[in-house]
N, C-alpha and C positions, 0 to 999 in steps of 0.2 A: 134705335132698332130699325132694321131695314124695312122701309115702307113698301118695297117691291116684293116682299115675301109672298110666295105663292105655293100652293100645294102641288103645282105642276113642275117645280124645279126638280132636276134630276137628283137621284140619290147616288152618292159616290160609291165606287167599288171598294172592296176591302184593300186591294193594293193602293188605291188612291188615298184611302184613309190612313194607311200606314205611311205613305209618302208625306202626307200632310203633317202627321204627328212628328216625323223626323224633321221636316222643314221648320216647324215652330219650336224645335228643340225640346219637345217633351220626351222623345225616344231617341236612342242611339241608332246609327245606320244599320246595325245588326238586326233591328226590328223589321226592316224591309223583307218581304217575302217569308216572314216567319209565321209560326202558328201561335205566337204569344197572344195573351189575352188583351182584348180591348174592352175596358170596363166602363162604368158609369162616368167616371171622371174624364176619361178620354172622349166619351160620347159628348160630354159637355163642351170640350175644346173643339171638337169637330163641328158641332152644331153652331157654335159661335163663329168659327172660321168660315164655314161654307154659307151660312144663312144670315149671319149678323144677328143671331138671336141669343141673347144672354141666358145663361142657365144658373140656377141656384143648386149648389151641391150640399147635401145633408149627409153627414157621416154619423152612423149610429154604432157605438162600440160593441154592443151585444144585442142579439135578437130580443132579449128580455126587455130592452129599453125602447123598442119600437112604439110602445104606448105613449112615450114622451113626445112623439111627433104627430100624433093624431090631429091636433088642432092645426098644425102647419099644413098637413096634407088636405084637410077639409078646406082651409082657406085657399090653397092652391087650386083645388078643383072648382071652388066657387068663383074665384077671380079669373083664372086662366082656362081651366078645363082641358089643358094639354096633357097628354100621357106622361107618366113618370117612368124613367128607366131605373131599374133596381138590380143590384148585384151584390155578392158578398164574397167571403173567403171560404169558409167551410161549406156554406150553402152557396156554391159557385154557379148555380143555374141562373141565367139572365131572366128577368121578369119585366113585363110591361104592366104597369099599374094604371088601370083605367078609371078607378073610383075607390071610394071608401064608404063604409056604412058603419054606424054604431047602433047596436040593438041591446037594450038593457045594460049599457055600460061596456059591452064587449065589441071591439072594433074588428072589422074584416076588410081586407083589400081585394078588389076585383083584379085578379091576376090573369093576364093573357100571356101564354108562352110564345115568345118571338121566334121559336124554332119551328113552328108549324109551317109546313110547305104543302101546297096543294089547293085544290078547289074546295071551297067551303061546302061541307057536306050538309050539315044542319046545326042549329043551336044545340039540339040534344046530343048529336054526335060529338061536337066540340067539348061539351060539358062532361059527357060520359068518359071520354078519353083523357080528360084532365087538361085540355088545351086552354080552357077558360074555366075559372072557378072563383068562388068567394073563399079566400083563405083567412081564417082567424089569425090574429097576431100571435096567439099562443102556439100556433102550429109552425111558426118560423123557428129555425134552429137557434136556441137560446145562446149558444157560445159563439155564433158567427157574427162578424161585423157586417154591416150593410152600408152601401153607398147608394144614394138616390139622386138622380139628376132631374131637376124640375125646370123644363124650358119655360121662360118667362114671356110667353106669347099666347094670345087667346086662340083657342081652337075655333074652327068655323062655327060650331054650334054654340060656343060661349060668346061669340061676337054679337 
């Protein structure tokens, strides 16, 4: 793992990410300047390529099976604390997963919508508008598959 990792490294632009995915032979040249999806698997490749941070990919066949990865997610947040990227097919909205909680045997994920743009209004505003929420596993689409990208690097707070 890259010992020089810093949160001050620049984030590549979408065209640069597309170029990288073509260069590493993950995507064809027709991907350049397209509006094609960049999913969790591609995020894994980009994070590894740009930052030398390995990622673990977890594929869940159906939303009904998310409960099978509760222990894996709990272990990830205890060991690394780094955010998890999540996307699906039928449920195609990207999600940033910042935590997991289990209450009375029912698990929920702390979901942050990565599409939020703007100045932080307040915690209450972000929660009221659904930009940040605890989402019970039972509320994910049961027939959608999900891919989760778990960066294998400690967050600053987990260090």
